[in-house]
N, C-alpha and C positions, 0 to 999 in steps of 0.2 A: 482574347481568344482569336480574333481576326489576325492579329500580328503573328501569333504562334502558328496559325494555319498557313499564313503566307510563307513562313520560313521553314515549314515542315518539308522533309524530315530532318533538316540540318540541325535544328535545335535539339531534336531527340538524340541524334548521334552525339552531339556535344555533351548532353546530360549523361548519356551512357559512359562516355569517356571519363567524365568527372567522378562518377560513382566508382568506376574501375580504378582510377588514380587514387581515390581514398583508400580502397582496400590494398592496393599495391604499395602505397606509401607505408602502411603499417607493416606489411610483410617484408619489404626491403629494409626498413629500419631494424627489424628484429634480426634479419640475416647479417647485416653489417655489424650490429652490436654483439651478436653471439658468434660470429665467424662461421656460420653454417651455410651449406649450399642448398638452395632451393631452385626449382625450375621456373619460378615466376616471381617477378618483382613489380615495380611500379609501371614500367612500360608494358610488360606482358599482361598484367591485370587490366590495364586500360584497353589494350587490344582485344582482350577476351570479352569484356562487356560490349565493346564496339562490334565484335563478331556476332554476339547475340542479337544486337539491334539490327545489324545488316541481314542476318538470317531471317529474323521476323519480318523485315521489310520485303525480302525476296519472296516470301510466301504468296504474295499477291500475283506473282508471275509463275512460280514453279510449284505452288501448292503447299499444304501444311507439312509435307514430308521434309521440306527443306531444313527447318529448324531441328527436326529429329535426327536427320542424317549428320548435320554439322555437330550436334551435341554428342552423338556417338563417336565422331572423330575426335572431339575434345576429350572424351573419356579415355580413348586409346592413347592420346597424347599425354594425358595425365599419368596413366599407368607407365608409359615409357619414361616419363620424367622421374617418377618415383624409383623405378629400377635403375635408371641412370645415376641418380643420387646415391643409391645403395651401392652401386658398383664403384663409385668414386670414393665414398667415405668408408665403405666396408662396415657401416653401422646401420642397423634397422631403425628407422625413425617413424614418426607419426605421419598421418596423411592429412593433416589440417590444411596445409596449403593447397593440396589437390582438391579437397572438398570445397574450399573457398573459391577456387577457380571455377568449378562447376556451378556454384551458386552465382558467381559473377556473370557467367554467361546467361543464366536465367534472368538476372536482374536487368541486363541489357535488353533482353527480349521483352520484359515487362514494360520498360520505357517505351519501346516502339509500339506496344499494344495499347498505349494510352494510360498506363498506370504509373506515372512518374512519382506520385506521392508515395505509393506502396514501395516502389523500388528504392527511392531515396531513404525511406525509413528503415527498410530492411538492410540497406547498405550501411547505414550508421550503426545499427544494432550489431551487424556482423563485425564491423571494425572494432566496436567496443568489446565484443566477446574475444576477438583475437588479441586485443591490446591488454586485456586483464587476465592474461594467462597465469602470471605468477600469483595474483590475488586469488583467482579461482582455485588454483591448485593448493594454495595455502589454506583456503577455506575448507576444501575437501579433506585435507589432512587433519583439520581440527574437528571434523564431524565424528559423531559417535553413532552407535547402533540406534540410539534413541532418536537422533536427528534424522536418520534415514527413515525410521518408522513414522516420524511426524510428517516428513515430506510425502511419503506414500499415502498417509492418511488424508492429507490435503488433496492429493490427486483423487483419492477415493470419494471424498466428500463432494468435490467440485465436478469431476469429469465422469464419474461412474453412477453415483446415486442420483444426482440431480436430473439427468436426462430420462431416467426411468420413472420418475414421479409424474402423475397426471396433473396437467395444468388446468384444473377446474375444481370447483368446490365439491366436496364429497359428503357433506352433512346436510340434514334436512333444513337447517337454518341459513344455509348459504354463507357460511363464515369461514370454513376451513379449506384452504387451497394448499395441498401438500407441496406443490412446486414452489409457490411463493414463500411458504414457511422455510423450506430447505434453501431457497435462494438467500434468505436472510442469514441462515447458518453459514453459507458459503461466503457471504459478504463479511461478516464479523470474523470468520476464521481467516479470511484473506488479510484483513487488517492485522490480526494477531500474528499471522505468519510473517508478514513484513517486519514487525517488531522483533520477532524471534530471530529471524535471519540477520537483522542488523546487530542484535546483541551477540550472536555467534560470530559475525564478521569482525566486530570490534574487539572481541575477546574479553576475558575477565580482567578485573583490575583497572578499568577505565575511569573509576571515580564515581561518586554519588550523582554528580550532575548528569553525566551520560546515562547512568543507570535509570535515573528518573525520567529523562526525556524520552528514552527509547522504551522503557518499561511502561510508560503511559500509553503507548500504542497497544500494549497487551492487556494490562489491567492496572489502573491507577490505584484501585483499592488494595491489590496485592502488594504494590510498592509501599503503600502507607503502612500496612500491617508488618511488612518485613523491616522497614526502617524504624518503626516504633519499637520493635523488639531489639534491634541493634542499638537504639539510643539508650535503652536500659542497661545494656552491657557496657556501653562506652558513652556516658553522659557528656564527656568533654567534646564529643563530635556531634552533638545534637543539632547544631545549626547546619552542619553539612547534610545531615539526614533530613532536616527541614527543607533545605534546598531541593533535595531529590524528590521529596513528596510533593512540594509545590510545583515543580516542573512536570511531574506526572499528572497532577490534577489540572494543570494549565493545558497540557497537551490533550487532555480529555475533551476540552471545549471545542477546538477545531475538528477533533474526531467526530463529535456529535454533528457538527455542521456538514462534514463530509458524508456521513451515513444518511442524513436527511436529504442531502443533495442527490445522492444516488437514487433514492426511492422517489422523492418528490421535490424537484428543484425549486418550486415556487415558495418553499419554506425558507430558503436561504436568506433573501433580503430582510426578513423579519427576525431571523435568529442571529444574524451577524452583529447588530448593534449591542444587544445585551450580553451575549456570550463573548463578543470581542472586548467589551469593557472588562468583563471578569478575567479574560485572558491577560489583558494589559496590567491589571492590578496584581495578578499572580506573578507576572514577570517582574513587576516593580518590587515586590517583596523579595524575590530571588536576588535582585541586584542589591537590595538593602542588606540582606544577609551576607552577600558577597563582600560588601564594604566592611561589615563588622569582622569578617573572617580574613581580611587582607593581611598577608604576612604569615598566616598560620599554615601548617603542613596538613594536607588532606590525607585521610586514610582512604586509599583507592580500592581496597579489596572489600567489596560490599557483600559478596556472597548472596546476591538476590536470587531467590528461587520463586518462579512463577509457574503456576499450573497452566500449561499451554492450552488454548482454546481448540486446538486441533485434535485433542484426545477425543475418541469417538463418544465416550461417555459424556464429556463436556459439551460436545456438539449436539448430542441428542437432548441433553438438559436445556441447552439454550433454545433449541427448536421448540421444545415443549413450553419453555417460559415465554417465548414469543407468541405461540398460539394462545396460551392461557391469558397473557396480558392483552392481546388483541381482542379476544372474546370478552374478557372482563371489562375492558374499556367500552366496548360496544353495548354490553348489557347495562353497565352503570349509566351510560349516557341515555339509554332508553328509559331507565327508571328515574334517574335524578337529573338528567340534562347535563349541562356543562359542569356542574358541581361534581357529578359522578366521575367524569373524566379527570378532573383535577385531583380528586381523591385517589383514583387509581395511579396516576402518575407520581403523586407524592409517596404512596406506599412502595411502588416499584423503585423509586429513586433511593430508597433506604439501602438497597443492595446493589443496584446496577442501573445504568442509564441506557445501555445499548438496546435492551429488549423493548423498553417503553418508547425510545426514539424511533426505532424501526416500525413498531406496531402503530404508533400514532401517525407516522409519515405514510404508512401503507393505507390506513383508513382515510387520510386526507386525500391521497392519490385516487382512491376509489370513490371520492366525493360522498362518503358516508359520515365524514367529520368536517365541521367548519374549519377553515384555515386558521382563524384567530384562536379557536379552542385548541387546535393542534400545536400552535406556537406556544401558547401559555402552558400546555401540558409538558412540553419538552423543557421549557424554562424551569418549571416547578421541579421536575425530576433532577435537572442539573444543579439547582440551588440546594435541594434536599441532600443530594449525594455529596456535594461540597461540604455541607455542615456535618454530615456523618463522618467524613474523613477527619474533620477537626475533633469530633468526639472520640474517634478511634485513637488519634494521637494523644489526646488528653488522658484517656483511660489506660491505654496500653503502653505509651511511651514514657520517656523521662519527663521530669517536671519542666525542664528547659524546652524540650520539643513540644510538649503540650501547650505551653504558654505562647511560644512563637507561632505555632501553626493555628491555634485557635483565633488569635488576632487576625492572621492573614486570611483564613477561610471565612470568618465573619465579615470582614471587609469585602471580600469577593462576592459573598452572598448578598450583601446590602447593595453593592453596585449592580449585580444582576437583577435584583428586584426593582431598583430604581430605573435601570435601563429598560426592563420590560414594561414598567408603568409608562415611561415616556413613549415607547413604541405604540402602546395601546391608546395613550391619551392624544398624541398628535398625529399618529398615522392610522389609528384604528378605523377611521372612517373609510379608508381605502379597501378594507376587507370586504 
C-alpha cells in the first residue's frame, strides 16, 4: 500500500487505461470483423476511462460538479456519434457501444475513487457481455414463454418476496424465521436456475452425459426417474442412461457441500472427505461404463423433463419442507438426542437431500445443533438418497440399468459410510 500511495495517482490512471483498453479491444475487434462503423474503438475507450479518472481526480480542486459536467459532455458526444454513424450508414443500429462508453467513464471514476477491484470486475463482466453477443441472442431466440415466466418467477422469489419477510422468529417456540426460510428457497432455486439455464444454453440432443451432469444441478432424482423410464423403452442404451444417472447423483454430492458452505462453512472440512470419496467412486463407475460403451453410437435425444424448482408451487413446497424438517429435527433432538436427528435425516433423505442439508446447516449455524451431529445427519441423508436412486433404477428401469446402477450406488454408499466413520474415528476428537 505504501508503494501504491507513493505512485498515486499515476497507477490509477494506468489501471483506468487498461480497463478501457479491454473494452475497446472487444469493440474494435467486432467493428473490423463485421465491417461496421462505430464512434469508439480501443484508443477511444482507453481515453474515456482515463477521462473518468482525471475528472474524478480534479474534483478535489473544482468540486464534485466536475465529473457530472464532463459526463454530460460525454453523453452529448455519444449522441453525436450515434447520429453521425446513422448519417454515414443510413441504417439505424443499436446503442451498445454508446452505453459501454458511458459505463467506461464511470469505471475510470471508480478507479480514482479507490474501488479498483469493483471497476476491474465490472470491466471484465462488461467485456464478456459484449463478446457473447451471438450466444446471448441465440439463447434468447431459443427461449419460450415458459422460460420467460420462470425467469420472472426467480426475480419474484429472490428480489420481491424475500425483502418483504421479517427477519425474526414469529412463533412462540422461537423456531420459525420467515426470512431465513425463504432465503433457503432462494438458494435452492438459484442452484436449479443455473442448471436450467445451462440446459437451455446447450440445447436439446446433447447426450445423456451432459443431461445427467447438468440435470444433477436441478434434481438428480428426476434424472433417475426419467432415465429409468427410457431404459425400459430402449434397453440397449441402458448403460448410457446409467452414465447419466450416475453423473447426476455424483453432481449432487458437491452440490450438498456448496449448500452447506453457504449456510455454515465450518461443515465443509468434515463433509468433503466422505462425500468426496463418494463422488470419486461415482465418476469411476462412469468411466467404467464409458470403457464398456467405447465404439458404440450414443442416442443423444434424451427428452429429459424436469419440474423446475422455480415454479411458485414448488418453491412454496420446498419452503414448507425446510421449515417442517428444521422443526422436526429440533423436536426429535429434544426428545431423543442425536438419534432423533439421525432418524429425521434418514427419513428426509428418502426423497430429497436439499431440505435436510439446509435445515441441519442452519441449526448448526445457530449453535442449536452440535457440529458432529450435523455432519453425520447430512451424510446419512446423502447415503440414504443414493441407495434410494439405486432402488428406483432397479424397480423402474430395465434389468441392465438396475443391475449396473445398484452395484454402483451400493459401492458409493459403502464408501460414504466408511469415509464418515474415518472422519469421526480419527478426527472426531476435534469437534
